KOLVEXZA-387217 format. One line per field, with one value per residue: residue number from 0; residue in one letter; y, x, z of N, C-alpha, C, O in turn. Coordinates in Angstrom, 1 decimal. Atoms other than C-alpha are relative to their C-alpha. Layout:
! KOLVEXZA-387217
resi: (NUM ...) $
resn: (A ...) $
n.y: (Y ...) $
n.x: (X ...) $
n.z: (Z ...) $
ca.y: (Y ...) $
ca.x: (X ...) $
ca.z: (Z ...) $
c.y: (Y ...) $
c.x: (X ...) $
c.z: (Z ...) $
o.y: (Y ...) $
o.x: (X ...) $
o.z: (Z ...) $
! end
This chain:
! KOLVEXZA-387217
resi: (0 1 2 3 4 5 6 7 8 9 10 11 12 13 14 15 16 17 18 19 20 21 22 23 24 25 26 27 28 29 30 31 32 33 34 35 36 37 38 39 40 41 42 43 44 45 46 47 48 49 50 51 52 53 54 55 56 57 58 59 60 61 62 63 64 65 66 67 68 69 70 71 72 73 74 75 76 77 78 79 80 81 82 83 84 85 86 87 88 89 90 91 92 93 94 95 96 97 98 99 100 101 102 103 104 105 106 107 108 109 110 111 112 113 114 115 116 117 118 119 120 121 122 123 124 125 126 127 128 129 130 131 132 133) $
resn: (X X X X X X X X X X X X X X X X X X X X X X X X X X X X X X X X X X X X X X X X X X X X X X X X X X X X X X X X X X X X X X X X X X X X X X X X X X X X X X X X X X X X X X X X X X X X X X X X X X X X X X X X X X X X X X X X X X X X X X X X X X X X X X X X X X X X X X) $
n.y: (-0.8 -0.4 0.6 -1.2 0.2 -0.4 -0.1 0.3 0.6 -0.7 0.6 -0.4 0.6 -0.8 0.7 -0.5 0.6 -0.1 -0.4 0.7 1.4 0.0 0.6 -0.8 0.6 -0.8 0.0 -0.7 -1.1 0.4 0.8 -0.9 -0.6 -1.3 0.1 0.0 -0.8 0.7 0.0 0.9 -0.6 0.1 -1.3 0.0 -0.7 1.0 1.2 1.1 0.9 1.2 0.7 1.0 1.4 0.8 0.3 -1.1 -0.7 -1.5 -0.9 -1.4 -1.0 -1.2 -1.2 -0.5 -1.0 0.8 0.2 -0.2 0.6 -0.7 0.3 1.5 0.2 -0.7 0.8 1.2 -0.4 -0.3 1.2 0.7 -0.8 0.2 1.4 0.4 -1.2 0.3 0.4 -1.3 -0.9 -0.8 0.3 0.5 -1.1 -0.8 0.9 -0.2 -0.4 -1.4 -0.2 0.7 -0.6 -1.1 0.5 0.5 -1.2 -0.8 0.7 0.0 -1.4 -0.2 0.8 -0.3 -1.4 -0.4 0.4 1.3 1.0 0.4 0.6 -1.1 0.1 1.3 -0.1 1.1 0.8 0.8 -0.9 -0.2 -1.2 -1.1 0.1 1.1 -0.4 -0.5) $
n.x: (0.0 -1.3 -0.7 -0.5 -0.5 0.9 -0.9 -1.5 -0.8 -1.4 -1.1 0.1 1.1 1.2 1.3 0.7 1.2 0.4 1.4 0.9 0.2 0.0 -1.3 -0.8 -1.2 -1.2 -1.0 -1.2 -0.3 -1.2 0.4 0.8 -0.8 0.2 0.4 -1.0 0.3 -0.2 -1.4 -0.6 -0.4 0.9 0.7 0.0 1.3 1.1 -0.5 1.1 0.3 0.6 1.0 -0.7 0.6 -0.7 0.8 1.0 -0.7 0.3 -1.0 0.4 -1.1 0.4 -0.9 -0.5 0.9 0.9 1.4 1.0 -0.5 -1.3 -0.9 -0.5 -0.8 -1.2 -0.9 -0.5 -1.1 -1.1 -0.6 -0.6 -1.2 -1.1 -0.5 -0.4 -0.3 -1.0 0.7 0.4 -1.1 -0.1 -1.1 0.2 0.0 1.2 1.1 0.5 1.4 0.3 -0.2 1.0 1.3 0.0 0.0 1.4 0.8 -0.3 0.6 1.5 0.5 -0.2 1.0 1.4 0.2 -0.5 0.9 0.5 -0.7 0.7 -0.9 -0.8 0.0 -0.6 -1.4 -0.8 0.8 1.0 1.0 1.2 0.0 0.7 1.5 0.5 -0.1 1.4) $
n.z: (-1.3 -0.6 -1.1 -0.8 -1.2 -1.1 -1.2 0.2 -1.1 -0.1 0.8 1.3 0.7 0.1 0.0 1.2 0.4 1.4 -0.2 0.8 -0.5 -1.5 -0.4 -1.0 -0.5 -0.2 1.0 -0.3 1.0 0.7 1.1 0.9 1.0 0.6 1.3 1.0 1.2 1.3 0.4 -0.9 -1.2 -1.1 -0.4 -1.4 -0.5 0.1 -0.6 0.1 -1.1 0.6 -0.9 -0.8 0.1 1.2 1.2 0.3 1.1 0.0 -0.3 0.2 -0.1 -0.7 0.3 -1.3 -0.6 -0.8 0.4 -1.1 -1.3 0.0 -1.1 0.1 1.1 -0.1 -1.0 0.8 0.7 -1.0 -0.5 1.2 0.4 -1.1 0.1 1.3 0.8 1.0 1.2 0.8 -0.1 -1.2 -0.8 -1.4 -0.9 0.1 -0.2 -1.4 0.0 0.4 1.4 0.8 -0.1 0.9 1.3 0.3 0.1 1.2 1.2 -0.2 0.3 1.5 0.7 -0.4 -0.5 -1.3 -1.2 0.3 -0.9 -1.2 -0.9 -0.5 -1.4 -0.4 -0.5 0.5 0.9 -0.7 -0.4 0.9 0.8 -0.5 0.1 -0.8 -1.5 -0.4) $
ca.y: (-6.7 -5.3 -7.1 -4.5 -4.2 -4.1 -4.5 -4.7 -6.8 -5.6 -8.1 -6.6 -9.0 -7.7 -8.9 -8.5 -9.2 -9.8 -8.0 -10.0 -13.5 -12.6 -14.4 -13.2 -13.9 -12.8 -11.9 -10.8 -7.4 -8.9 -11.1 -8.2 -6.6 -3.2 -2.7 -3.5 -0.9 -1.9 -1.1 -3.6 -1.1 -1.1 1.7 2.5 4.4 1.2 -1.8 -5.1 -7.1 -10.7 -12.7 -15.0 -18.0 -20.5 -20.7 -17.5 -15.5 -12.0 -9.2 -5.5 -2.7 0.3 3.8 5.5 8.2 5.4 5.9 5.4 3.9 6.5 5.8 2.0 2.1 4.8 2.8 -0.2 1.8 3.1 -0.3 -1.8 1.1 0.7 -3.1 -3.4 0.0 -1.5 -2.8 0.9 2.5 3.9 4.0 2.2 5.5 7.0 4.1 5.4 6.2 10.1 10.0 7.3 9.0 12.2 10.3 8.6 12.0 13.7 11.0 10.9 14.7 14.6 12.0 13.2 16.8 18.7 17.5 13.9 12.3 10.4 9.2 12.6 11.9 8.4 8.2 4.9 2.2 0.3 3.4 3.8 6.1 9.5 8.7 5.7 7.5 8.3) $
ca.x: (-14.4 -11.7 -9.1 -8.5 -6.6 -8.6 -5.7 -2.0 0.4 3.7 5.6 4.3 1.4 -2.0 -5.5 -7.4 -10.9 -12.1 -15.4 -16.9 -16.5 -16.1 -12.7 -10.6 -7.2 -3.7 -1.2 2.4 3.3 6.6 4.6 2.6 3.7 4.0 2.2 4.3 4.2 4.1 7.8 8.5 9.4 7.7 5.1 5.8 2.4 0.3 0.5 -1.5 -3.1 -3.9 -6.8 -5.5 -7.6 -5.7 -7.1 -9.1 -6.7 -8.2 -5.8 -6.6 -4.2 -4.4 -3.1 -0.9 -3.5 -5.7 -9.0 -11.9 -9.6 -6.8 -5.3 -5.1 -3.8 -1.2 0.0 0.3 2.6 4.7 5.3 6.0 8.4 10.3 10.7 11.1 12.3 15.2 12.8 11.9 15.2 14.7 18.1 18.4 19.2 15.9 13.7 13.2 9.8 9.9 11.3 9.0 6.0 6.9 7.5 4.0 2.4 4.1 3.0 -0.6 -0.9 0.5 -2.0 -5.1 -4.5 -3.0 -4.3 -4.8 -2.3 -3.9 -0.7 0.7 -0.2 1.4 4.6 5.6 4.3 2.4 0.2 -3.4 -3.8 -5.2 -8.7 -8.9 -8.1 -11.3) $
ca.z: (-7.2 -5.1 -3.0 -0.2 2.9 6.2 8.8 9.2 11.3 12.6 10.5 7.3 6.6 5.7 6.4 3.1 1.8 -1.7 -1.9 -4.8 -3.2 0.5 0.4 3.4 4.8 5.3 2.6 2.9 1.4 0.3 -2.1 -3.6 -6.8 -8.3 -11.6 -14.6 -17.3 -21.0 -21.3 -18.4 -15.8 -12.4 -11.5 -7.9 -7.7 -8.3 -6.1 -6.5 -3.8 -4.5 -3.0 -0.2 -1.3 -3.5 -7.0 -6.8 -8.9 -8.1 -8.1 -7.5 -8.2 -5.9 -6.6 -4.0 -3.5 -2.0 -3.7 -1.3 1.4 1.5 4.9 4.6 1.1 1.7 4.8 2.5 0.2 3.1 4.4 0.9 0.0 3.4 2.9 -0.8 -1.9 -3.8 -6.4 -7.4 -6.7 -3.2 -1.5 1.9 3.6 2.4 3.7 7.3 8.4 8.2 4.7 3.4 4.9 3.2 0.0 0.1 0.9 -1.9 -4.4 -3.0 -3.2 -6.8 -7.8 -6.0 -5.1 -2.2 1.2 -0.1 2.4 5.3 7.0 8.2 11.9 12.0 14.1 12.6 10.2 13.0 13.8 12.4 9.5 10.2 8.8 11.1 14.4 16.2) $
c.y: (0.1 -0.9 1.2 -0.3 0.4 0.1 -0.4 -0.6 0.6 -0.6 0.3 -0.8 0.8 -0.9 0.7 -0.7 0.2 0.2 -0.9 -1.4 -0.1 -0.8 1.0 -0.8 0.9 -0.2 0.7 1.2 -0.3 -0.8 0.8 0.7 1.4 -0.2 0.1 0.8 -0.8 -0.1 -0.9 0.6 0.0 1.4 0.0 0.6 -0.9 -1.3 -1.0 -0.7 -1.3 -0.7 -1.1 -1.4 -0.6 -0.2 1.1 0.8 1.5 0.8 1.4 0.9 1.3 1.1 0.6 1.0 -0.7 -0.1 0.3 -0.5 0.6 -0.4 -1.4 -0.3 0.7 -0.7 -1.2 0.4 0.3 -1.2 -0.7 0.8 -0.2 -1.4 -0.3 1.1 -0.2 -0.3 1.2 1.1 1.0 -0.5 -0.4 1.2 1.0 -0.9 0.1 0.6 1.5 0.2 -0.7 0.6 1.3 -0.3 -0.4 1.3 0.8 -0.7 0.0 1.3 0.3 -0.7 0.5 1.4 0.3 -0.4 -1.4 -0.9 -0.2 -0.7 1.0 -0.2 -1.3 0.2 -1.1 -0.9 -0.9 0.8 -0.1 1.2 1.1 -0.1 -1.3 0.3 0.7 1.1) $
c.x: (1.4 0.5 0.6 0.4 -1.0 0.8 1.4 0.5 1.3 1.1 -0.2 -1.1 -1.2 -1.2 -0.7 -1.4 -0.2 -1.4 -1.0 -0.4 -0.1 1.3 0.7 1.2 1.1 0.9 1.3 0.2 1.2 -0.4 -0.9 0.9 -0.5 -0.6 1.1 -0.5 0.2 1.5 0.8 0.5 -1.1 -0.6 -0.1 -1.3 -1.2 0.5 -1.2 -0.1 -0.7 -0.9 0.8 -0.4 0.6 -1.0 -0.9 0.6 -0.3 1.1 -0.6 1.2 -0.6 0.9 0.5 -0.8 -1.0 -1.4 -0.9 0.6 1.4 1.0 0.6 0.8 1.3 0.9 0.6 1.3 1.2 0.7 0.7 1.3 1.2 0.7 0.6 0.4 1.1 -0.5 -0.3 1.0 0.1 1.2 -0.3 -0.1 -1.2 -1.3 -0.5 -1.4 -0.2 0.2 -1.0 -1.4 -0.2 -0.1 -1.4 -0.9 0.1 -0.6 -1.5 -0.5 0.2 -1.1 -1.3 -0.2 0.6 -1.0 -0.5 0.6 -0.8 0.9 0.9 0.1 0.6 1.5 0.8 -1.0 -1.0 -1.2 -1.2 0.2 -0.9 -1.6 -0.5 0.1 -1.3 0.0) $
c.z: (0.5 1.1 0.8 1.3 1.1 1.4 -0.3 1.2 0.0 -0.8 -1.5 -0.7 0.1 -0.1 -1.2 -0.1 -1.5 0.0 -0.9 0.6 1.5 0.5 1.0 0.5 0.1 -1.2 0.5 -1.1 -0.9 -1.3 -1.0 -1.0 -0.4 -1.4 -0.9 -1.2 -1.3 -0.4 1.0 1.3 1.1 0.3 1.5 0.6 -0.1 0.6 0.1 1.3 -0.5 1.1 0.7 -0.3 -1.3 -1.1 -0.4 -1.2 -0.1 0.4 -0.2 0.2 0.6 -0.3 1.4 0.6 0.9 -0.4 1.2 1.3 0.1 1.0 -0.1 -1.2 0.1 1.0 -0.7 -0.8 0.8 0.4 -1.2 -0.4 1.0 -0.2 -1.3 -1.0 -1.1 -1.3 -0.9 0.2 1.2 0.8 1.4 1.0 -0.1 0.3 1.5 0.0 -0.4 -1.5 -0.9 0.2 -0.8 -1.5 -0.5 -0.1 -1.2 -1.3 0.1 -0.3 -1.6 -0.8 0.2 0.5 1.4 1.1 -0.1 1.1 1.3 1.0 0.7 1.5 0.5 0.4 -0.5 -0.8 0.8 0.6 -0.9 -0.8 0.6 -0.1 0.7 1.5 0.3 0.9) $
o.y: (-0.5 -1.4 2.0 -1.3 1.5 0.7 -1.0 -0.4 1.2 0.0 -0.3 -0.6 1.7 -1.9 1.9 -1.8 1.3 -0.7 -1.2 -1.9 -1.0 -1.0 2.2 -2.0 2.1 -1.3 1.6 1.0 0.2 -0.7 0.3 0.9 1.7 -1.3 0.8 0.4 -1.9 -1.0 -1.1 -0.2 -0.1 2.4 -0.7 0.5 -0.5 -1.8 -0.7 -0.9 -1.1 -0.5 -1.8 -2.4 0.0 -0.7 1.1 1.0 2.2 0.5 1.7 0.8 1.8 0.9 0.4 1.2 -0.1 -1.0 1.3 -0.5 -0.2 -0.8 -1.6 -1.0 0.2 -0.7 -1.5 -0.3 0.0 -1.3 -1.2 0.1 -0.2 -1.5 -1.0 1.1 0.6 -0.1 1.1 2.2 2.0 -1.6 0.1 1.2 2.0 -0.5 -0.7 1.1 1.7 0.9 -0.1 0.8 1.5 0.4 -0.1 1.4 1.3 -0.1 0.2 1.4 1.0 -0.3 0.6 1.8 -0.6 -0.2 -1.8 -2.0 0.7 -1.4 0.6 0.1 -1.5 0.8 -1.0 -0.7 -1.5 0.3 -0.5 2.2 0.8 0.2 -1.6 -0.5 1.6 1.6) $
o.x: (2.3 -0.2 1.4 0.0 -1.7 0.3 1.6 0.1 1.8 2.1 0.5 -1.4 -1.4 -1.2 -0.7 -1.6 0.1 -2.2 -2.1 -1.5 -0.7 1.4 0.8 1.1 1.0 1.1 1.2 0.1 1.3 0.3 -1.3 2.0 -1.7 -0.3 2.1 -1.5 0.8 1.8 2.0 1.0 -2.3 0.1 -1.0 -1.6 -2.3 1.5 -2.3 0.9 -1.7 -0.8 1.6 0.2 0.6 -2.1 -1.5 -0.1 0.2 1.8 -1.2 1.9 -1.6 2.1 -0.1 -0.7 -1.6 -2.1 -0.8 -0.2 2.4 2.1 1.8 1.8 2.4 2.1 1.7 2.3 2.3 2.0 1.9 2.3 2.3 1.9 1.6 0.3 1.2 0.1 -0.4 0.7 0.8 1.2 -1.2 -0.9 -1.3 -2.4 -1.3 -1.8 -1.0 -0.7 -1.5 -2.1 -1.2 -0.8 -1.9 -1.7 -0.8 -1.2 -2.2 -1.5 -0.6 -1.5 -2.1 -1.3 0.8 -2.2 -1.3 0.0 -1.3 0.5 1.8 1.2 0.8 2.2 2.1 -2.2 -1.9 -2.0 -1.0 0.8 -1.8 -2.3 -1.7 -0.4 -1.8 -1.1) $
o.z: (0.1 2.0 0.2 1.9 1.0 2.3 -1.3 2.4 -1.0 -1.1 -2.3 -1.9 0.9 -0.8 -1.3 0.5 -2.0 0.3 -0.4 0.4 2.0 1.7 0.7 0.4 0.1 -1.6 1.4 -2.3 -2.0 -2.3 -2.0 -0.7 -0.4 -1.9 -0.8 -1.8 -1.3 -1.1 0.9 2.2 0.7 0.3 2.0 1.8 0.1 0.2 0.5 2.1 -1.2 2.3 0.1 0.2 -2.4 -0.9 -1.5 -2.2 -0.9 1.4 -1.2 1.1 0.2 -0.4 2.4 1.8 1.8 0.2 1.9 2.3 0.3 0.7 0.0 -1.0 -0.3 0.8 -0.5 -0.9 0.5 0.3 -1.0 -0.7 0.6 -0.1 -1.4 -2.2 -2.0 -2.3 -2.1 0.0 1.1 1.3 2.0 1.9 0.7 -0.1 1.9 -1.0 -1.3 -2.1 -1.9 -0.8 -1.4 -2.2 -1.6 -1.0 -1.8 -2.2 -0.9 -1.0 -2.2 -1.8 -0.7 0.8 2.2 1.0 0.8 1.3 1.9 1.9 1.4 2.1 1.7 -0.3 -0.5 -0.8 0.1 1.2 -2.1 -0.4 1.4 0.8 0.5 2.4 -0.4 1.3) $
! end
């Protein structure tokens, strides 16, 4: 089953739940990893979330498009790319919110089709995604 984000903290931590076991807790995005391709390079469009319960071992990889939880997943990518962009070659001067938001939207639209982005209305990384604003 999926380990998925359900809420974010200003410090970059994420509340997650593992659907199969019901395990829940907080993980740091700094500790989450991009998918490693067969050639050893990192795939910036896939990000793993680990179960917060010691010994569980569950990891779910999420696509930048977000799947069935577009806004929460796209927000996760934006925060990860802002904080750890050096891992995937994003220069420091391109890690500000407007640039990162546009980058996530571009990647999400490329993956899932035009109009797939759900973070366009966010003014910063601590705002709710578009599909969570009521």
